[in-house]
C-alpha positions in Angstrom: 0.7 50.0 -9.7 3.5 50.2 -12.4 4.2 50.5 -15.9 6.6 48.3 -17.8 7.5 49.3 -21.4 7.9 46.0 -23.7 8.6 48.1 -26.6 9.4 51.6 -27.4 10.3 51.7 -31.1 8.0 53.2 -33.7 7.3 51.3 -37.1 9.7 48.4 -36.7 12.0 47.1 -33.9 15.8 47.8 -33.9 18.6 46.2 -31.9 18.0 47.2 -28.4 14.2 48.3 -28.7 11.1 46.3 -29.7 7.9 47.7 -31.3 5.1 49.2 -29.1 3.4 47.3 -26.2 3.1 48.7 -22.6 2.1 46.6 -19.4 0.2 48.1 -16.6 0.6 46.1 -13.3 -2.4 46.3 -11.3 -2.7 46.3 -7.6 -1.8 43.5 -5.7 -5.2 43.0 -4.5 -6.1 42.4 -8.1 -2.9 40.2 -9.1 -3.5 40.8 -13.0 -1.8 43.1 -15.6 -3.1 44.8 -18.5 -1.5 45.6 -21.9 -1.8 48.6 -24.0 -1.0 47.6 -27.7 0.5 44.3 -28.8 3.4 44.8 -31.3 5.4 41.8 -32.7 7.7 40.3 -30.2 5.5 41.5 -27.0 5.3 37.8 -25.8 9.2 37.4 -26.0 9.6 40.6 -24.0 7.2 39.3 -21.5 9.2 36.4 -21.0 11.9 38.7 -19.7 9.5 40.5 -17.2 7.9 39.4 -14.0 4.6 39.0 -15.8 2.8 35.5 -16.5 0.3 35.4 -19.5 -2.2 33.4 -17.4 -2.7 36.6 -15.4 -3.3 38.9 -18.4 -6.7 40.3 -17.9 -7.3 43.0 -20.5 -5.6 44.3 -23.8 -6.3 47.7 -25.0 -5.4 48.3 -28.6 -4.8 52.0 -29.7 -5.1 51.5 -33.4 -4.6 48.9 -36.1 -1.3 49.9 -37.5 1.0 46.7 -37.4 3.7 48.0 -35.0 0.8 48.0 -32.3 -1.0 44.7 -33.3 1.0 42.2 -35.3 1.7 40.4 -31.8 -1.8 39.9 -30.7 -2.6 36.5 -32.3 0.6 34.8 -31.2 0.1 36.0 -27.7 -3.5 35.0 -27.5 -2.4 31.3 -28.7 0.6 31.2 -25.9 -1.8 32.3 -23.4 -3.9 29.1 -24.0 -0.8 27.0 -24.3 0.4 28.2 -21.0 -2.8 27.2 -19.1 -4.6 30.5 -19.1 -8.2 29.8 -18.5 -9.6 33.1 -17.0 -11.6 35.3 -19.6 -9.7 37.8 -21.4 -11.0 41.2 -22.8 -9.6 42.9 -25.7 -10.9 46.5 -26.6 -10.0 48.6 -29.7 -11.2 50.3 -32.8 -13.6 48.9 -35.5 -11.7 46.1 -37.4 -10.1 44.5 -34.4 -12.6 41.6 -34.3 -12.1 40.7 -37.9 -8.4 41.0 -37.8 -8.2 38.9 -34.6 -10.7 36.2 -35.5 -9.5 35.9 -39.1 -6.0 35.0 -37.6 -7.0 32.8 -35.2 -9.5 30.9 -38.0 -7.0 30.8 -40.7 -4.1 29.3 -38.5 -6.4 26.8 -36.7 -5.8 28.3 -33.3 -8.1 27.3 -30.6 -8.2 29.1 -27.2 -9.0 27.4 -24.0 -10.6 30.5 -22.5 -13.5 33.0 -23.1 -12.1 35.8 -25.5 -14.4 38.9 -25.6 -13.3 41.6 -28.4 -15.0 45.0 -27.8 -14.9 47.4 -30.7 -15.2 50.8 -29.1 -16.1 54.4 -29.5 -15.6 57.4 -27.3 -16.5 57.3 -23.7 -16.3 55.0 -20.9 -15.3 51.4 -22.3 -14.8 49.5 -19.2 -15.7 50.2 -15.3 -16.1 47.9 -12.3 -15.7 48.7 -8.4 -12.3 49.7 -8.7 -11.4 51.1 -12.1 -12.7 53.0 -14.9 -11.3 53.2 -18.5 -12.3 56.2 -20.7 -11.3 56.4 -24.5 -11.2 59.3 -27.1 -10.2 59.6 -30.6 -6.7 61.1 -31.4 -5.4 62.7 -34.5 -3.6 60.0 -36.5 -3.8 58.6 -40.1 -6.2 56.0 -39.1 -8.8 55.6 -36.3 -6.6 55.8 -33.1 -7.6 56.0 -29.6 -6.0 57.0 -26.2 -7.0 55.5 -22.8 -7.4 57.1 -19.6 -7.5 54.7 -16.6 -8.9 55.9 -13.3 -8.5 54.0 -10.1 -11.6 54.9 -8.0 -11.3 56.3 -4.5 -11.4 53.7 -1.7 -12.2 53.4 1.8 -9.4 54.9 4.2 -7.3 52.8 6.9 -9.0 51.4 9.9 -7.5 53.0 13.0 -6.7 49.9 14.9 -4.8 51.9 17.4 -8.0 53.8 18.3 -10.1 50.6 18.4 -7.5 49.1 20.9 -7.7 52.1 23.1 -11.4 52.1 23.4 -11.4 48.1 24.2 -12.4 46.7 20.8 -10.2 43.7 20.1 -9.5 42.3 16.6 -12.0 40.0 14.9 -14.8 40.1 12.6 -15.9 43.6 14.1 -12.9 45.0 12.3 -14.1 43.8 8.9 -17.6 45.2 9.5 -16.3 48.5 10.4 -13.9 48.3 7.6 -16.8 48.1 5.2 -18.4 51.0 6.4 -21.1 49.5 8.7 -21.6 50.6 12.3 -21.3 48.1 14.9 -23.2 47.7 18.4 -20.9 45.8 21.0 -22.0 43.3 23.5 -21.8 46.1 26.3 -24.2 48.4 24.2 -21.7 50.8 23.1 -22.1 51.8 19.2 -18.9 52.2 17.4 -19.4 54.3 14.2 -17.5 53.3 11.2 -16.9 56.9 10.2 -15.4 57.7 13.6 -12.7 54.9 13.0 -11.8 54.8 9.6 -9.6 57.6 7.9 -10.3 59.9 5.0 -10.9 58.0 1.5 -7.7 57.2 -0.5 -7.6 59.1 -3.8 -7.0 57.0 -6.8 -4.4 57.2 -9.3 -4.9 58.3 -13.1 -2.9 56.9 -16.0 -3.1 58.0 -19.6 -1.8 55.9 -22.3 -2.1 57.4 -25.6 -1.8 56.2 -29.1 -0.1 57.6 -32.2 -1.3 61.3 -32.3 -0.4 64.7 -33.6 -1.1 67.4 -30.9 -4.8 67.5 -30.1 -7.4 68.6 -27.8 -8.4 65.0 -26.7 -4.8 64.3 -25.8 -5.0 67.0 -23.2 -8.4 66.1 -21.9 -7.5 62.4 -21.5 -4.2 63.5 -19.5 -5.9 66.1 -17.5 -4.3 66.0 -14.1 -3.0 62.5 -14.7 -0.4 61.0 -12.3 1.3 59.6 -15.5 1.1 60.4 -19.1 2.6 58.0 -21.7 2.9 59.9 -25.0 4.6 59.2 -28.2 7.5 61.1 -29.1 8.5 59.8 -32.6 10.6 62.6 -33.7 12.9 65.3 -32.5 11.8 69.1 -32.8 13.9 69.4 -36.1 11.7 67.1 -37.8 8.3 68.7 -36.8 7.0 69.0 -40.3 7.7 65.2 -40.8 5.8 64.6 -37.7 2.9 66.6 -39.0 3.1 64.8 -42.4 2.7 61.4 -40.7 0.3 61.9 -37.8 2.9 62.1 -35.0 4.3 64.3 -32.2 7.7 65.6 -31.2 9.1 65.1 -27.9 8.5 68.8 -27.2 5.1 68.6 -28.4 4.4 65.6 -26.2 5.8 67.8 -23.2 3.7 70.7 -24.4 0.6 68.4 -24.0 1.6 67.4 -20.5 2.2 70.8 -19.4 -1.2 71.9 -20.8 -3.0 69.0 -19.0 -1.4 69.7 -15.7 0.0 66.1 -15.7 2.4 65.1 -13.0 4.9 62.8 -14.8 5.5 62.3 -18.6 7.1 59.2 -20.0 7.9 59.5 -23.9 7.9 56.4 -26.1 7.3 55.3 -29.8 10.9 56.5 -31.0 11.6 56.5 -34.5 14.2 53.9 -35.6 16.5 56.4 -36.9 17.2 57.2 -33.2 19.4 54.6 -31.4 19.3 54.0 -27.8 22.1 56.6 -27.2 20.2 59.2 -28.7 17.1 59.3 -26.6 18.8 61.5 -24.2 18.5 64.4 -26.8 14.6 63.7 -27.1 14.4 63.8 -23.4 16.4 67.0 -23.0 14.1 68.6 -25.6 11.1 67.8 -23.8 12.5 68.8 -20.3 12.7 72.4 -21.9 8.9 72.4 -22.0 8.0 69.9 -19.0 10.8 69.2 -16.5 9.2 65.8 -15.3 9.8 63.9 -18.4 11.7 60.9 -18.9 12.5 58.8 -22.1 11.0 55.2 -21.5 13.4 52.3 -21.1 12.3 48.9 -22.0 11.6 46.5 -19.0 12.2 49.0 -16.4 9.2 49.4 -14.0 7.9 52.9 -13.5 5.8 53.1 -10.3 2.7 55.3 -10.4 2.6 57.2 -7.2 -0.4 58.5 -5.6 -1.1 62.1 -5.7 -0.3 62.5 -2.1 2.9 60.1 -2.0 6.0 62.4 -1.3 4.2 65.5 -0.6 
């Protein structure tokens, strides 16, 4: 799993930075990617990435400010033009359906795939056999959500070396054991799945927050997360302006990461007053509070490591 930032600028784009959108590359077994927000120009950024719109599975919108949303109708249209036929689900606050359907209707845009729009509240907004996504309200000027993506634990590795040692040849039996089912061999021996499969593999947790002032729900969403994405619109010398506009400073983002016990913090959503060369200052400020902080760079992959990786 990887995060790719397609835009890290707040409010409007500047030379070298697009407005907000983040792609989450799902595990290879799933073969898809998810988007968090879809600011204007997102599909242009995707052209510079390894992602194909036909493999886009879900879009999670944090709130309806234009720098997080204005790219959605065009992206939906392009996905159809590029042959995307699998269903696409879009999640976000109340008003998302009206905005999206109005834009498509007025422009005469016809999609060649099923589109489902979910206007969400707090709690679990999606869950399947492999992932759960939870949402909670943040503290911004309009309704705004943060999302917590949890990869569910899955079964451990099949001990093929042990199976070979006890005379079980590769074949369908391996698949049966991997599914957690015991197997009785032709010679009468019973091979218990629990004896030849390692401990369950712990899943990863990613928290992607929308625009927000410091708040309890931000900490709750990020609790023990392997990766936290948090806005850092201003440096600490503009903390009063951050409060006025419902945003956070880089240092406040770091305080949230520290309080939540997150493993790594990626800060984003930088005011247009900060040029690319200024981001080192924001990163340095955050690191005085939370050392595992990076200022996100667009179109750079950030691997989401498992809790046991490297330990």
